[in-house]
N, C-alpha and C positions, 0 to 999 in steps of 0.2 A: 415492505417489498424487498426481496434478496436481488442484489446486483450480481448476475453469474458470470458476466464477463465485464471486466473493467476496460473502458475505452481509454487509451491514453495516446498523447501526441509522441513525436520522435524523440521528445526530452523526458518521457516517462512520466509526464504530468498527467495525472488523471482528468479526463474530459467530462466525466460523469457530473451532471449538474447537482450539486448537493443542495437542494432546496425543495420546499413544500410549495404550495401555489402562491403563498404571500410571504413566506420567511426564508431567508437565506441559509437555511439548514436542511439537514435530513437525518432521520432516525428510522433505523429498521434492524430486524434481527436477520442475521446470516448465518448459514452452515457452511464452513469452509470447504468441506469436500465437494458441495455441490458447485462450486466454482467451476467453469470450463476446463481450467488447468487442474483441478484437485486441490489446489491451494490458492493463496491470495499472492498474485505476482508482485513483484517489485514495482512501486509507484509512489508518486508524491502529489500533494496538492496544496493550495493555498489555505485551504480550510483546516482548523484545528480539529483534532479528532478524540473522542472519548470512547472507550472500549469497556463493557462489562460482559464477563463470560457467565452464561446461565447455564451451560451445559458442557462438561468435558474440560479440555484444558489444550492450550495452544502455545506454540512458540512464535513470538513476534520479533522480527528484526528490525531495529530503527539504528539507521545508518550502520555503523560497525557493531553494534552490539545485539545480542541476542536475549530476550526475557522470556520465561516461562510464566504464562498467566494461568491461573487454575480457576475453576468453578467458583464463583462469588467474588472474585478479584477482578481488577479493572486496569486500564492504562491510559495515560494521558500521551498523545504524541502531537509535537508541535508542528506547526505550519512549516512547509517546505521540507520536511524530513523524509527521506527515503525510507520505505517500510514495506513489509511483507508479512505473511502470516502462514503458517502451516498447523495442520492438527496434529497433536501430539499422541502417539501410542493409540491410533484409531479410536479415538475417544467420542467421535460424532460431534466435534466442538460446535456449539451455537454461541453466538454473542450479539449483544445490542451494540450497534455501531452509531455513533452520533458524530456527524460532520457539521460544523458551525464557521461561518464567515467570522474572522476576528474582529471584524467592524460591527458585527451584530452582538457581540458579547457584553459591551457597555454602551452607554450613548456616546456620541462623537466628542463631547466635552470632556469625558473622562478617558477616551480611547488613548491618547497620546502619554498620558502619565500612568495608566493602571493596565494596560493591554500590550501596547507596542513594544515596552521595555522586555515583555516576557517572550514575545513571539520573535524578537530579533536576537535574543540572548543564544549564545554559541554552547552554554554549558547546560542547556534545558531541552535537549531533543526529545525526552520522555520523562515519564514519572510513574513508577509501578505503584497502582492504587490496591491496598489490601484492606482489611477491617481492623487495624491494630489501633489506629488513631481516629478520633471523633471527626477530623476534617475529611478523611478518607470516606467514612462511612456516609458523610453528607453528600459528597460528591457522587458515589455510587448510587444512593437514594434518589438523587436529582436525576440521574440518568433514567431509572426506571420511571420516574415520575413523568419526563418528558417523552419516553416511550408510550407511556399509556395515553398521554394528552394527544399526541400525534394520531394515535388508533381511534379514540373515542371521539375527540373533537367536541367537547363540550363547549357550551357558551364562552366566548371570550378565552378561548384556550390560547390564542397566541399571546395574549398578555401574560397568562399563567406560565407559558414556556419562557418567556422574556425574564420573569421573576426566578424561575429555576436556573437559567444561565447565570444571573447574577450571584446566586447561592453557591454555584459550582465554581465560578472564577473568584469570589471572595474566599472561599475555603482553600482555593488553591494557592492565592498569592500572600496568604496571611501568614505562611510559615517562614517568612523572612529570608528567601533566597538570596544567596550572593550572586547576582547576575554577572556574567562575563561576557565581552564580545571580542573574541579573538579573530582578528583579519585572516590568520593563517587556516583556521578552521572554515571560514566562509569560503576561502580561496580553494581548498580541498573539494568542498562540496560542489562548488561550481565546476571544477575541472571534471570531476566524476559524472556530472550531469551532461558536460559537453560531450564526453567520450560515449555515454549510453546514448546521447542524441545523434551522435554520427553513426553508430551501430544500428540504431532503429530506422534511420533514413536509407542506409545503404547495405541492409542485411541480405538482399537478394543479389547482390553483386559479390564478387569476389573480394574478399577482406583479408588483409594482412596485418599483423602486429603494429608495423610501423605506421599505418593509417590511423588505427586507433590511439596509439601514443601521441601522434602528430595532433589529433583532435582535442586532446587535453593538454597539449604544450608540454608533453612530458618525455623523457628518455623511455625505451623499451623496457627497462628493468623498473623503473618507477611506475611506469604503466601497470606492470604485472603486479607489484605491491599493492598499488590500489585495489586491484580486483580481488588479489587474494585477502587483503585485510577486510574488505566491506563484503565480497560476495563469496568468499572462500573457494574461488575457482579462477583458472587463468582467463585471460579476455578471450581467447578463442573457444574456450569451451562455453563461455557465456553465448558467444555467438551462436554455436550449434544449438544450446538449450533455448535460445531466443528463436531460432528458425523453426524449431519443433513447436514451440507454442504457437506461432503464426500458422504453422500447418494444421492445427486442430480445427480452426474454422473452415479452412478450405476443404478438408477431408469430409466435412459435413455437407458439402455442396455436392449435388449429384452430378454435375458437368465435369467435375475435376476427377481424374483417376490418380493412382498413387504417383506414377511418375510425372505428371502434370505439375502435381503439388510439390514433389521434390524439387523440380527446376524452379518452381515458381518462389519458392522461399529460399533459394540460394544454393542447394546441393547440386554438385555436378555429376552425382552418381545415384541412381535410385537404390542401387544395393547398400551404398553406405548410409543414405537416409533411413531405409528399413532398419538397418543394425542400430543406429543412433536413436531412432524412435522407439525400437524394441527396449534399449537399455533405459530410456527415460519413462516410458509409459508401461512397461512389461506386457506389451502386446504389439503385434504389427500394425503398419498404418491400414492395412486393408480389414485387418479385424476391427480396428476402430472405427473405421468408415461403416462397415456393415452393422455395428453395435449402434452408433448414433443413427443410422438411417432406418433402423428396425422399429422405432417410436417417435 
């Protein structure tokens, strides 16, 4: 079942519960453009994520890097990493998304030595998985198998899923990664999340650049460099885009008109809200509201 609207807290941590009835994981097929935003917005979660593109192609951003993933290829996204995804070239991209708790990958006795060092490493935010190496093929095949097991639920399928996860993890770690643990990189990630947390808590209020920089314990110029490097936009442009994202949900509610929504999400001018909405969504807020309420 596709998740069309990612629920995140103020720190951009996704709140969607990634689990089946009895397992701390979720596996489903998702079409990027069917998300309420038209893309998968920036978020993070404690779960490890594996992706397999089954149609089209997508651009994933993990922390500061952008990766093009094509049909038949996959991606490993490590625990706690900021990430987002957009459809590339209107390809109608569909992918299998597997989210799994790191503690479920291997038994508790093996977690400390064979899982935790990899989820804590600062030089392993993601791995691009294609079909050039046998280990990559094994991981992609196991993702397909888990997706089928979740859908079909044969007898003892939970045990089969656990076995497939072991295959995935063994193939991922047998390649001899030289793991690094840079405190500076951890601090950068922490500060970025602090600034995003502050924006998502106060987006409906008046926001100044000084406020955002202070939340990350940075100077104004360093704050701008963080946003430019990771999000390729200024902090205040991010605030505007985030307000537009928040408006999409409110516009679908009958009791809110366009002016109500504008002020509810932090704009102090209806005309400015309309202009920014049109820039972002290629339609006016009223047109979007009518479109969404028509079905």
